[in-house]
C-alpha positions, 0 to 999 in steps of 0.5 A: 500500500502506497504511503503517499497520495497523488496530487489529484486526491486532495482535489477530489476530496475537496470537491475541486475535481469532477468524477469523470476527470477523477476516474480518468486520472485514476484509470491512467494511474492504474494503466501505468501501475496495475498493482496500485491498490490505493488507487483501486480502493480510492476509485472503488469508493467514488464508484460506490458513491455513484451507485456503480456497486458491481464495479466498486466490488470488483476493484476491492476484490482485485486490491485484496487479491493483490495485497491479502494483508490490506484491511481496507480492501477487505473492509471495502468488500465487506461493505459492498456485500452488506449493501447487497444483503450478502451478510454471511459473505460480508461477515467473513470479510469484515472479520478478516479486516479486523484480524488485520487491523484490530483497532479498525473502528469503522469495521467494528461498527459495520460488523455490529450491523452485520451481526444484527442482520445475521440475528446475532444481537449478543455479539453485535452488542459486544462490538457496539460497546467496543465502538463506544469505548473507542469513539465515545463522541461518535453516534454509531456505537450508541445506535448499534448498541440500541439496536442490539438491545432492542433485538434482545428485548431490552427496549427501555435500555435501548431508549436510555442508550440513545438518550445518553448518546444525545446528552454526550454527542448532541442532537443529529439527524442520524441519532434522532432518526433512530430515537424515532424509529425505535419509539415507533417500533414500540408504538409510541407514535407521539414521542416518535413524531416529536423526535423525527420532527426534530430530525427533519428540521436539521440540515442534512436530513435525508430520504430515510428521515423524511420517509420515517416522518411520513410513516409516523405521521400517517400512523397518527392520521396526519395525512397532510404532514405525511404527504409533505414528508413523502414528497420530500423523500421522493424528491431525494430518491424518486425510485426508492422501493420503500418511498414508493410504498409509503407514497402509495399508502399516503395516496390511499389515505388521501382517497386517491385510489386510482393514483395508488394503483397506477403508481404501483403498475408504473414501478412494479418492474423496476429494480428495487432499492435493496437498502433497508432502514437497518442498514442506514449508517451515519 
């Protein structure tokens, strides 16, 4: 793994270089040095940002084959496999990344998520607590711990963890989303609505926030609020499977039955969005 960054890397990170120029420069670098694993990984992440996951996964795999001791390549494979719901495969690679770099906190947080999806909440809880210990000022560990506690049936403790996180880290859209989500799971809709309203009022609220806002508002019978929320979610991600589903429910609540049926027919043959709420990261 190369010790220095090319001059075009800071420009890309600062947003001074568009994707096409960046990709061309990296591909040129790889043509000159096909074993330049750092460049492979850097390009893979930017491809993932542009929803070219298959290409990104191929690059991470190639980097891992060239350097079997590269934890970052292993993590990249694990991340992409988890985004594709291949949880068993993702677990193998993220565990390998942690064997190579035990203090790799991002990989530890991802493994906690993967363990949750594999229905292994006790192990997920252990990883989450290790993330909190390593980075007490980051929300990821608290969210993972709360999810694990919730799956273990310790619902009140899960809420306490997220309340503690807010007291330590402060409110953020990601944290407030999970406070609202777990409260909604407990059918505490008014409390859930309070927190999701706080979330969407913050800069950086995304389609997950707005869709959950729509779902909660709809459950309480606040149809106008649900319509505004799902319109914002669809504006950010118009082809999202879950966004379309919530939109159909809002249409039904509005009495627009034919529109709901037409929307279902329009999108039924499109590729679904595989990303579940449980996969949402900070």
